[in-house]
C-alpha positions as CSV (number, residue, x, y, z in Angstrom):
1,M,117.9,162.4,96.0
2,A,114.7,163.3,94.5
3,I,116.1,166.8,93.7
4,I,118.9,165.1,91.4
5,F,116.3,162.6,89.8
6,L,113.9,166.1,89.0
7,F,117.4,167.7,87.7
8,L,117.8,164.7,85.7
9,I,114.6,164.5,83.9
10,G,114.6,168.3,83.6
11,F,117.8,167.7,81.4
12,G,116.6,165.6,79.6
13,L,113.1,167.0,78.8
14,A,115.4,170.4,77.6
15,V,118.0,168.2,75.5
16,S,114.8,166.8,73.7
17,G,113.4,170.1,72.9
18,G,116.5,171.8,71.6
19,V,117.6,168.9,69.6
20,T,113.9,169.2,68.1
21,I,113.7,173.0,67.5
22,I,117.4,172.6,65.9
23,A,116.0,169.7,63.4
24,Y,113.2,171.7,62.4
25,M,115.5,174.4,61.4
26,N,116.2,172.4,58.5
27,F,112.8,174.0,57.0
28,L,114.7,177.4,56.7
29,P,116.7,176.3,53.8
30,A,113.5,175.0,52.2
31,G,112.3,178.6,52.0
32,V,110.6,179.2,55.1
33,S,110.6,182.2,56.7
34,W,111.7,183.0,60.6
35,M,108.1,184.3,61.2
36,E,106.7,181.0,59.8
37,Y,109.2,179.0,61.4
38,L,108.4,180.4,64.8
39,L,104.9,180.2,64.4
40,F,105.5,176.3,63.6
41,I,107.3,175.6,66.6
42,G,104.7,177.5,68.5
43,T,102.3,174.9,67.2
44,R,104.4,171.5,67.7
45,V,104.1,170.2,71.5
46,E,107.5,168.2,71.5
47,C,108.9,171.6,71.3
48,Y,107.6,173.0,74.6
49,L,110.0,170.6,76.1
50,L,112.6,172.7,76.3
51,P,111.0,175.5,78.4
52,I,109.6,172.6,80.7
53,G,113.1,170.9,81.3
54,L,114.6,174.5,81.7
55,I,111.9,175.1,84.7
56,L,112.2,172.0,86.4
57,M,116.3,172.5,86.1
58,A,115.9,176.0,87.8
59,L,113.7,174.6,90.4
60,S,116.0,171.9,91.3
61,I,119.1,174.1,91.5
62,S,117.2,176.4,93.8
63,R,115.8,173.6,96.0
64,F,119.5,172.3,96.0
65,P,121.1,172.4,100.1
66,K,123.6,174.8,99.9
67,R,126.8,173.5,102.0
68,L,129.4,175.9,103.3
């Protein structure tokens, strides 16, 4: 049960981080270059939720018991 809970927490974090990164892409039509965009999202704490969530999901999948 804890593994499923860890997966769901990771999924929620990954969705939050991904949506935030996509929302910040609205700066690109305003004249911000890709390099400035990448430097900007590198400084935002909420953008780190995507990799943290992906890591939690990968850990929970790797520890999930396999049934044959």
